[in-house]
C-alpha positions as CSV (number, residue, x, y, z in Angstrom):
1,M,155.6,97.1,139.5
2,K,152.4,97.8,140.8
3,I,152.0,100.7,138.7
4,I,153.4,99.8,135.4
5,G,150.9,97.3,135.9
6,S,148.0,99.3,136.5
7,M,149.4,101.2,134.0
8,G,149.0,99.0,131.5
9,K,145.8,98.1,132.7
10,K,143.9,101.2,131.7
11,T,146.1,100.8,128.4
12,E,143.8,98.2,127.9
13,N,140.8,100.4,128.7
14,L,141.7,103.1,126.3
15,K,141.6,100.7,123.8
16,I,138.6,99.0,123.9
17,D,137.0,102.3,125.4
18,A,138.1,104.0,121.4
19,K,136.8,101.0,119.5
20,K,133.2,101.4,122.1
21,S,132.9,105.4,121.6
22,F,133.7,104.9,117.5
23,L,131.1,102.3,117.2
24,K,128.8,104.6,119.4
25,R,129.4,107.9,117.4
26,I,128.2,106.2,114.4
27,A,125.5,104.9,115.9
28,K,124.8,107.8,117.7
29,N,124.8,110.1,114.1
30,V,122.9,107.6,112.7
31,K,119.8,107.9,114.9
32,V,119.8,103.5,115.7
33,S,117.9,102.7,118.7
34,E,120.1,99.4,118.5
35,G,123.1,101.1,119.7
36,E,126.7,100.2,118.5
37,R,125.7,96.9,118.5
38,A,123.6,97.9,115.4
39,V,127.2,99.5,113.9
40,E,128.8,96.0,114.6
41,D,126.2,93.9,113.0
42,I,126.8,95.2,109.9
43,L,130.4,94.7,110.1
44,R,130.4,91.4,110.8
45,C,127.5,90.8,108.0
46,I,130.0,92.8,105.5
47,Y,133.4,90.6,106.6
48,R,131.5,87.5,106.7
49,N,129.6,88.2,103.0
50,Q,131.3,90.5,101.0
51,P,130.6,91.6,98.4
52,I,126.8,92.7,99.8
53,S,124.1,95.2,98.7
54,T,122.5,97.6,100.9
55,K,119.5,95.9,101.3
56,K,120.9,92.4,102.3
57,I,123.2,94.1,104.4
58,G,119.7,95.2,105.8
59,Q,117.6,91.9,105.3
60,Y,120.7,90.2,107.5
61,V,120.6,92.8,110.3
62,K,117.1,93.9,109.9
63,L,117.4,97.1,110.1
64,P,115.7,99.7,108.3
65,L,117.3,100.2,104.2
66,P,117.5,104.2,105.8
67,I,119.8,103.1,108.6
68,V,121.8,101.2,107.0
69,S,123.0,103.0,104.1
70,K,123.7,106.1,106.5
71,V,126.3,103.6,108.3
72,R,127.7,102.7,104.9
73,S,128.3,105.7,103.6
74,I,130.1,106.9,107.3
75,L,132.3,103.6,107.1
76,E,133.3,104.6,103.7
77,R,134.6,108.4,105.2
78,E,135.9,106.5,107.7
79,S,137.6,104.5,105.1
80,L,136.9,100.9,106.7
81,L,134.2,100.1,103.2
82,K,135.0,100.6,99.9
83,R,132.8,100.4,96.7
84,D,132.6,97.5,94.6
85,D,130.0,96.7,91.6
86,K,128.6,94.0,93.7
87,G,128.4,96.1,97.0
88,A,129.7,96.6,100.0
89,V,133.6,95.4,100.9
90,L,136.1,95.8,103.8
91,S,139.4,97.5,102.4
92,K,142.7,96.5,104.2
93,K,142.0,99.2,107.0
94,G,138.7,97.9,108.0
95,I,139.5,94.3,107.6
96,D,142.3,95.2,110.1
97,F,139.7,97.0,112.7
98,V,137.5,94.4,112.5
99,E,139.7,91.6,112.7
100,N,142.3,93.6,115.9
101,E,139.6,95.6,117.4
102,L,135.9,93.6,116.9
103,G,137.9,90.1,117.5
104,L,136.1,88.8,114.0
105,K,137.5,85.8,112.5
106,L,134.2,84.2,110.9
107,K,134.9,84.7,107.5
108,S,132.5,82.9,105.9
109,D,128.2,82.6,107.0
110,M,127.1,79.5,108.3
111,K,123.2,80.4,107.5
112,C,121.8,76.9,105.5
113,P,122.4,77.8,101.8
114,V,119.0,76.0,101.0
115,C,116.7,77.5,103.3
116,S,118.2,80.9,104.6
117,G,117.3,80.3,107.9
118,R,113.9,79.7,107.1
119,N,114.2,75.8,108.7
120,I,111.3,74.8,105.4
121,V,112.3,73.3,101.8
122,F,109.5,73.3,99.7
123,D,108.9,69.3,98.5
124,E,107.2,68.9,95.3
125,K,103.8,69.7,96.5
126,F,104.8,72.7,98.3
127,E,106.5,73.7,94.4
128,K,103.4,72.8,92.9
129,I,101.2,74.9,95.5
130,L,103.7,77.4,94.8
131,K,103.7,77.7,91.0
132,K,99.8,78.6,91.5
133,H,99.2,80.8,94.2
134,K,102.3,82.9,92.2
135,T,99.7,83.7,89.7
136,Y,96.8,85.1,92.0
137,A,99.0,87.5,93.9
138,K,99.5,89.2,91.1
139,L,96.0,90.1,91.3
140,R,95.9,91.3,94.6
141,P,95.3,95.1,94.9
142,Q,97.5,98.2,95.6
143,V,98.5,98.5,99.4
144,N,96.5,100.5,101.6
145,T,99.1,101.9,103.3
146,M,96.5,103.5,106.4
147,I,95.9,99.6,107.6
148,D,99.5,98.8,107.8
149,Q,98.8,96.7,104.3
150,S,102.5,95.4,102.5
151,F,101.7,91.9,101.0
152,A,104.2,89.5,101.4
153,T,105.8,87.6,98.3
154,P,104.8,84.1,97.0
155,E,107.4,82.7,98.7
156,T,106.4,83.3,102.2
157,A,102.3,82.7,101.9
158,T,103.8,79.4,100.8
159,A,106.3,78.9,103.2
160,R,103.4,79.7,106.3
161,A,101.1,76.9,105.0
162,A,104.6,74.5,104.8
163,I,105.8,75.0,108.1
164,M,102.0,75.3,109.5
165,A,101.8,71.5,108.2
166,D,105.3,70.4,109.0
167,R,104.8,71.3,112.2
168,G,101.3,69.6,112.9
169,D,99.3,72.4,112.7
170,L,96.9,71.9,109.8
171,E,96.3,68.0,109.5
172,G,92.3,68.1,110.7
173,K,92.6,71.9,112.2
174,R,90.1,74.4,111.6
175,V,92.4,77.4,110.8
176,L,91.7,80.9,110.7
177,F,93.5,84.4,109.3
178,V,93.4,87.2,111.8
179,G,93.5,89.3,108.8
180,D,94.9,88.1,105.6
181,D,97.0,90.4,103.1
182,D,99.2,88.5,102.2
183,L,96.6,85.4,100.7
184,A,98.2,83.0,102.6
185,S,95.1,81.3,103.7
186,I,95.7,80.3,99.8
187,P,98.5,77.9,99.9
188,T,97.0,76.8,103.1
189,A,93.7,75.7,102.0
190,M,95.9,74.2,98.6
191,T,97.2,71.2,100.8
192,G,94.0,70.0,101.2
193,L,94.9,69.6,105.1
194,C,93.0,71.5,106.5
195,S,89.2,70.5,108.5
196,E,88.1,74.1,107.9
197,V,89.7,77.6,106.2
198,V,88.1,81.2,107.1
199,V,89.4,84.5,106.3
200,L,88.7,87.4,109.1
201,D,89.6,91.0,107.2
202,I,88.9,94.8,106.5
203,D,89.4,94.5,103.4
204,D,86.7,94.0,100.7
205,R,88.8,94.3,97.8
206,L,90.9,91.0,99.6
207,L,88.0,89.1,100.3
208,K,86.5,89.0,97.6
209,L,89.9,87.9,95.2
210,I,90.4,84.8,98.1
211,S,86.4,84.1,97.5
212,E,87.1,84.3,93.8
213,V,90.3,81.8,94.2
214,S,88.9,79.7,96.8
215,K,85.7,79.1,94.3
216,K,88.2,78.3,91.0
217,E,90.0,76.1,93.1
218,N,87.5,74.2,95.0
219,L,89.0,75.2,98.6
220,N,85.8,75.8,100.0
221,I,87.5,79.2,102.2
222,R,85.0,81.2,104.0
223,T,85.7,84.4,104.0
224,V,84.2,87.5,106.2
225,K,84.9,91.1,106.5
226,W,85.7,92.1,110.0
227,D,87.0,94.9,111.7
228,F,88.9,93.4,114.4
229,K,88.5,96.9,116.9
230,N,85.3,94.5,117.2
231,E,84.9,91.4,119.5
232,L,84.6,88.0,117.2
233,P,81.1,87.1,116.4
234,S,80.0,84.5,119.1
235,E,80.0,81.6,116.2
236,F,84.6,82.2,115.9
237,V,84.7,81.4,119.7
238,N,86.2,78.7,120.8
239,K,86.1,77.1,117.8
240,F,89.6,77.0,116.1
241,D,92.7,74.8,116.6
242,T,95.3,77.6,114.8
243,I,95.5,81.5,114.2
244,F,97.4,83.3,112.1
245,T,98.0,86.9,112.3
246,D,100.4,89.4,110.7
247,P,99.4,92.3,112.5
248,P,99.7,96.0,112.1
249,Y,103.1,96.4,113.0
250,T,102.6,98.2,116.8
251,L,102.1,97.1,120.5
252,N,98.9,98.0,120.5
253,G,98.0,96.0,116.7
254,A,99.5,93.0,117.7
255,V,98.8,92.5,120.8
256,L,95.1,93.3,119.8
257,F,95.3,91.2,116.5
258,M,96.8,87.9,118.7
259,S,93.6,88.6,121.2
260,R,91.1,87.8,118.5
261,G,92.9,85.0,118.0
262,I,92.6,83.7,121.8
263,E,89.1,84.5,121.6
264,A,88.8,82.2,118.7
265,L,91.6,79.5,120.2
266,G,89.1,79.2,123.8
267,D,91.4,78.2,126.3
268,N,94.3,76.1,124.1
269,G,96.1,76.8,120.5
270,I,98.8,77.5,118.2
271,L,98.9,80.7,117.2
272,Y,101.9,81.8,114.5
273,L,102.7,85.5,115.2
274,A,104.4,87.2,111.9
275,F,106.0,91.1,113.2
276,S,108.4,93.0,112.3
277,H,111.6,93.3,113.9
278,K,111.7,96.1,116.3
279,P,114.9,97.2,119.0
280,V,115.5,96.0,121.8
281,E,113.2,97.9,124.4
282,E,110.0,97.0,122.3
283,Y,110.7,93.9,121.8
284,I,110.3,93.2,125.6
285,E,107.2,95.3,126.2
286,L,105.8,92.9,123.3
287,Q,107.5,89.0,125.0
288,K,105.5,91.3,127.9
289,S,102.4,90.6,126.4
290,I,103.1,87.2,125.0
291,N,103.7,85.7,128.7
292,N,100.8,87.6,129.9
293,M,98.7,86.2,127.1
294,N,99.6,82.7,128.6
295,F,101.6,81.5,125.6
296,L,105.3,80.2,125.1
297,I,107.7,81.4,122.0
298,Y,108.1,77.9,121.3
299,E,110.1,79.1,118.4
300,L,111.6,82.5,116.8
301,I,112.7,82.1,112.9
302,P,114.2,85.3,112.4
303,G,113.8,87.4,108.2
304,F,110.7,84.4,107.6
305,N,109.1,86.7,105.7
306,F,110.1,89.1,103.0
307,Y,107.3,91.6,101.8
308,E,106.7,93.3,97.6
309,G,107.5,97.0,97.1
310,T,108.8,97.8,101.3
311,E,113.1,97.6,100.9
312,I,112.6,101.0,103.0
313,I,112.1,98.8,106.1
314,G,114.0,95.4,104.9
315,N,111.3,93.6,103.8
316,T,111.4,91.1,106.1
317,T,109.9,90.0,109.3
318,F,110.0,87.6,112.1
319,L,108.0,84.0,112.5
320,A,107.5,82.9,115.9
321,R,104.7,79.8,116.7
322,L,103.2,80.3,119.7
323,V,101.9,78.0,121.9
324,G,99.2,78.6,124.6
325,K,97.6,77.2,127.7
326,N,95.3,79.2,129.6
327,L,95.2,82.2,127.3
328,K,94.4,84.8,128.5
329,K,93.0,87.8,126.8
330,I,94.7,91.9,127.1
331,E,92.9,94.5,126.6
332,V,94.0,97.5,124.8
333,N,93.4,100.9,123.5
334,S,92.0,99.9,120.1
335,E,91.3,103.3,118.6
336,K,95.7,103.7,117.8
337,I,96.3,100.4,116.4
338,Y,98.1,101.4,113.3
339,T,101.2,103.2,112.5
340,G,100.3,105.5,111.0
341,E,97.5,106.9,113.9
342,L,100.3,106.4,116.8
343,K,103.2,107.1,114.7
344,P,102.3,109.7,111.6
345,T,104.4,110.2,108.6
346,L,105.2,111.0,105.0
347,R,106.0,109.5,102.6
348,Y,107.6,110.0,99.9
349,Y,107.2,107.7,96.8
350,Q,108.6,107.7,93.4
351,C,106.5,107.3,89.7
352,M,108.0,103.9,88.3
353,N,107.2,105.0,84.5
354,C,108.9,109.3,85.2
355,K,110.8,108.8,88.1
356,K,108.7,112.1,90.2
357,I,108.8,112.2,93.5
358,H,105.1,111.7,95.5
359,E,104.4,113.3,98.8
360,V,101.4,110.7,100.5
361,G,100.1,111.5,104.9
362,N,99.5,115.2,103.6
363,K,97.2,116.8,100.8
364,V,96.8,112.7,99.1
365,K,96.0,110.3,102.6
366,R,97.0,107.2,100.6
367,I,99.1,105.2,98.5
368,E,96.2,104.7,96.1
369,D,94.3,107.9,96.2
370,L,98.1,109.0,93.7
371,T,98.0,108.9,90.0
372,C,101.3,110.9,88.6
373,E,100.7,113.6,86.6
374,C,102.0,111.3,83.4
375,G,99.4,109.1,84.2
376,G,101.2,106.3,85.7
377,K,100.4,104.3,89.1
378,K,102.4,102.4,89.7
379,F,104.8,103.4,92.8
380,S,108.0,103.2,94.8
381,M,108.5,104.2,98.1
382,I,112.0,105.8,98.7
383,K,111.5,107.3,102.5
384,R,109.9,108.7,105.3
385,A,109.4,111.1,107.6
386,K,108.1,111.6,110.4
387,V,105.2,114.6,111.4
388,K,105.7,116.1,114.8
389,Q,102.7,116.1,117.1
390,K,101.5,118.8,118.5
């Protein structure tokens, strides 16, 4: 009897191991840092939302679209998925696998259908602000990828203002934007709630646009050109109540921009951080830095921020509301804070006019410097490739 019992236990383990081995094999093939959990998340997303597009899957599971696309292709080859005009759908074999091997049962997504998990809904006031801001967002220049620019949608910029207002971080408060390529200062100032709104940024083009809109709308936004590799001028030290920053998507960049925010806050205050979804190991390092600064992650909303023209990375980042007491800066290597400095890459853009593909990052350093032979100046990024460092 003992032998039979032992054999039964081993058979069960073999079944579990086979499931894990299958997921692990796919994760290894596509080189996803999150491992088999990422593959399981993709399957769960499809199970609950089918049919669903690759882009929507990427936004849901917070993974780059090339990764999602590769996983989807493998699952199709394994006959777990089938194609539908509206997106990915599980086959009969796929449904059997996710229900019997993964134990999935929930067949619908329980996220709020109104706010899509953002925890904020616009009232009439913010709908009016959004309508105006959409007009001004169209005036933004081409992104400068050398400094990790990627513009948030007008809805995102307005949602940032709305959530800060809802949490009581605008009324009578002095608000500083440590960088503002998303123009979130504009809907923030349009609320009429702040005692002061200041924007520090390195990009003259954006500062000029913000100033022009501020003058037209009588918003009184103060703009100052500043490179955050340098400490803040003394006039901005210990003067603000609320900070908002969407820093370069590197640990060094995030820590540096938050440290500048601490300079502006002084001992205590609120800092909103928009940052990209990362593998768990990188999240842990970011969390350690946040803790060492004496910030509490009071709220964190995944997928809060959506960006224009960044389908390659799934379009979303999280928003965290950090509450600080007895704050402390952390010194980092400020010479390398942008993705291109730490992880050099080649980017491939497709001309939206003639569809020709161009390489950016070698002879042409920035997308801003690219003009297609057909005269086209609008491009869509289709893929990236890492540069091997010597």
